[in-house]
N, C-alpha and C positions, 0 to 999 in steps of 0.2 A: 597434348597432355590435358586431361580433364581436371576440373577444379578439385575433385576428390583426391586424385593422384598428387596434385600440387601440395595439398595440405599434409598428406601422409609423408611425403618425402622431406619437407622442410621444417616440420614441427617436431618438438622434442619427444623423446620416448624414454621409458624406463625410469631410472632414478633421477634423471635430469628434469622430469616433470615436477618433482617435489621442489627442486631448486628454483624453477620458474614460477612456482605457486606464489600468488600475491599474499604473502604472510602479513604484510602491514594492513591490508584490507581485512584479513581474518582477525587480527588483533583489535582493530577498531570495532568490528561487529561484537567481539567478545566484551569489549569495554562497555558498549551500549547495553548489552545484556546484563553485565555486572551491575550497572546502575539500576536496572530493572529488578534484579534480585534484592538489592539493598532496599528499594522502595516497597517491594512486596513484603519483605520482612518487617518493615516499619508499620505499614498499614494493618498488619496482623497483630500488632501490639507486641512486637519483639519475639515472634515465633516464625519458624520455617514452614509451619503448616498454617493454613491449608493451601497457600499460594506459592511461596518461594521455592520449596522443595520440589514440587511437581514441575515448576518452570525450569529449574536447573536441570532436571532429568531430560526435559524436552529439548533444552538447548544443547545438551550433550549429544542427543540423538541427531538433532538437526546439524550440528557442527560436523559430525562424522559423515552424514549424508552430503553435506556441502563439499567435503574433501573428496569423497568418492565420485560425485558428479563432476567435480573439477578435473579428475584424472581421466575421464572418458573423452575421447576426441570430439571436438566441436562439430565435425561433419555428421556424427551420429545424431546429435540433438537437432541439427537442421533437418535431417531426413525423417525424424519422427515427430516434427513440430505439428503437422496436420493431424496425425493420429492422436497426439496428446490433447490437442484442442478439441477434437471430436469426442474423446473420452470425457473431458471435463463438461462438455455440453450434455452428454448422456447422463452424467452424475447430477447436473442441474435438473434435468427432466425427472430423474429418479427421486429427487427431493419432493417433487409434487405428489408422489404416490406413497413413498415410504419414509419421508423425512420426519425428524423429531421436531416438536414445537417447543420453543423457549422464548419467554418474554414477548408473546404475541406474534412470533414469526416462526415460519417453518423453513429452517436453513440448514439443518445438520442431518448427517447420516451416521448412525451408530455402527462402528466397526468392531465393537467389543472392547478393544484396548484403548480406543479413543473415539471422540466424536469428530468426524470430518465435515468441514464446511466447504462444499464444492466451489462456492463463489470465490473463496480465497485462492483455490487452485487455478481458477479461470483467469485471475489477474496475471498469472505467470504464463499460462499457455496462450493467452491472447497476444502477449508480447512475442512469444516464440513464433506463432503462426504468421504474424504480421512481418516480423523480421525475415522469415523465410520467403514470404510473398514478395517483399521488396528486393530481396537478394536475387530472386528469380526474374523479376520484372526489369525490362530494359529501362535505364534511367531516363531516356527520352519520352517514355510513356507515363511516367509517374503522375503528371498533372492532367492527363487527358481524362475527360469525364467518365468514360466507361471504366477505366482502370482506377478511378477514384471511387466509383460506386461500389466496386467489389469489396474493398476493406470496410466501407461504411456499413454494408450489410453484415459482414463478419462481426463488426463491433456491436451492432444493434441487436443481433440475436441473443447473445448472453445477457445484454442489458435488459431486454424484455423479460427473460426468464428470471432474473434476479429481482426485478421490480415486483414480480408476482409473489415473492416470498412473504411479506414485502421487506426489501432491504434497500432503502434509498441511498444510504451512504456508500455501500459497495457498488451500486449501479452508477453513481456519480463517478467513482474512482475508475471503473471500467471505461466509461465514456471518455473521461479525461485522459486516461492512460492510452487508450486507442488513438485518440486525437493527437497526443504527443508523438506517438510512433509515426503517424502520417506526416506530421510536421518535420520530424527528424529525417524522414526518408526523402524529403524534398518536395512534398505537395505544395503547390503555390499558395501563398498567404492569402490571396483573394478569396479562396474557398472558406477559410477560417473567418475572415472579416464578414463574409456574407452570412455565415451561420450565426456569428455574433450579433449582427444587425437583426436577423430574424428572431433570435432569442430575446434581444432587448425589446423588440416590438411586441413579442408575445407577453412579456412581463408587464409592459406598459398597458397592454390591452386588458390583462387580467385585473390590474389595479384600478383602471378606469371604469371597469364594468361593475364595481362594487356599488350596491344600492340601486342599481338600475334594473329594468325588466329583463335584461339579458345577462345578468350576473353569472360569471363563468365558474366561480367556486362557491362552496357552501360557506355559511357564516362562520362556522367553527374553524375552517381553514384560513379565513381572513384574520380571525382572532390569533391564530398561531403566528401569522406574519406580524401582527401588532406586538405580540410578546417578544418576538425576535428583535424588533426595532427598539422596543422599550420594555425590557424584562421587569422593571419596577412596577409596571402596570398590573402585574399579577405575581407578586413575589412569593406567595405561598402555593401557587398552582403551577401553570406552565412555565413561569419564569424562575421557579425555585432553583433548578439545577445550575443555571448559568449565574444567578445571583450569588449562590454559595461559592461557586468556582471563582468568581471575581474577588470575593472577600478573601479567599485563601491566597490567591495570587498577590493581592495587595498587601496582605499582612506579613508576607515573607520579607519585604524590604530588600536590602542589598545582600545580606548574608544569611537571612532566614532565622527562624526560631530555634533551630537546632534539630539534630537527628532524633526522630520519634517524639518531637515536642510540638508538632502541628495540631492546633486545637480543632480545626475544621475536620480533619480526618480522624483524629483520635476520639472526638465526641460524636462522630457519625453525622455531622452536618453535611459533609460532602458526599454526594451520591456516586455510586460506581467508582469508588476511590481506587480500586485495584485494576480497573480496566480503562474505560474511556477517559476518566478524569484523573489519572495517576500523575499527569504532568503538573497539575495544580498542587498535589501533595509534595512533589519535588520542589516546586517554587516556594511553597510555604515553609518547608523545613530547611532548604538550602539557599533560598532567596534568588535574586537575579543572577548572582555568580553561578550558582548550581544549575539553574535553568539554561544560562548561556553556555555553560560547559557541555551539557548534553547536546545543545544545538551545534556547538563547534564539532563534536564527534560526528554528528549526522552530516554536517557540511563536508568534513574530511572524507567520509565514506563516498559521498557523491563525487568529490574531486578525484579520488583515486579511480573511480569507475570511468569518469570522463577521460582522464589521461590515458587509461588503458584502451578505451574505445578509439580515441584519436590516433593512437599508435598502431592500431590494428588494421592491416590491409585487407583483411577478410570482411566483406560487407555484412554478411550475416552476423558474424561475431561482434562487429562494431555496433550494429543496430540493436542487437540483443543486449549488450552491455549498457548502451544509452537508454534503452527501454527499461531496464531494471533500475537504473539510476532515477529515471523519471517517475516510475512507480513508487520507489522508496520515498522520493521527495513529496509526492502527492500524499502518501501515508501521513508523514509527520506534519506537513504543512496544513492539511485539513484538520487534523486532530488539535494542533496548537491553536489554530484560528477558531476552532469550535469552542474550546474551553475558555478562550479570551473574549468570546462574544462577537467575533468578527464574521462567523458563519453560523447558521442554525445547527443545533445539536442533531447529528445524523448517525451517531454510533460508529465512529471510526477509531480503532485502537491505535495507541502510540507504538510504532514498530520496535520490537525487541524489548520493550519496557512493560507494556500492558500485559496482564495475565491472559493467556490464551494458548491453546495447543496448536490448532490448525494454522493460525496466523504466523506463529514463530517458525514452525517446521517448514511450511511452504515458502516463507520468505527466505530462509536459509538455503533451501533448495534452489530458489531463484538466483541467489548469489553464487551458488555452486555453478550454475550455467555461465555466469559472468566470469567465474574462475576458469572454467573450461575454455572460454573464448580467450582469456589472458594467457593461459598456459600453452594453448595450441595455435596461437596466432603465428602466421608465417614469419619466419626469421631467416636471415641470411646464414648460410653454412659457416 
């Protein structure tokens, strides 16, 4: 009996699929999005336009897409993984020739009804193709050098294309997400320790070269490093964003200033308050309790994904679900670390909360794949 026949015979069909749907996970996603609607209403000064209303419509579209994708058998998504990844690479190449420019970067393709950011789609298709690869590969070959090199190349191709846009934040997420998939698939930890050691050596070399005849970076790039380490050294220039973000975070206290009472956002001291820095608006208005509540919702989403993956005997479905959980974690971990000054500002949105069409729609489609793995996982008759 082939793997495909096994899935078809023992997975649910018809109305039973709806019963097996992970409705708790869907409710958690809706809760996170609801917090986003509330904050977008607040930063617009108590108005559903220009951000909250479009975001609600996109979430409704994405939620329907998530449900439909979840109803499609998981073996279908496994079979089209390579095609989906190839299509996303083609879109990244198309951005080079017909992409729209915004805020100094060429990242979007205008589809008429929306602007698609192919790099967001690639985050999901990369997880799909790596899950399919490790589902196909014999577990005894996972850590052999040749079979480790193949996924490394698969990861580096989209990373190189995204860096050209330029989009450092997304390229970091692609690299980290791909590495997480390799780790989850069972690649030996020595590979990661080796890469980490090389990376640390490279950083040390760059820093030690400063002021020498073989300086590796330009002076302005070193000044950016200085600003990250000490934003107060340039509070009105490169350090402005993170300085205002920290003020907003600290002024919220335990319970916050109150809904729509945040001075940093209302008086426009806080930059990109509806996208990258929306978490600081939440922390200012609802304090530590509000920020921790959103974090608890995020953690619950990851827990339900991990539990579903652990219970799934289908290797592709399990890796796909874990990959989505890892990608989602990287989204909010990088964003929160960024606005707190723990990481450089690289332009990563807060999932389901920050304003944005492509990011929300594609993330919900990714969770639709996790739902498909959950619904169609092998079960005893």
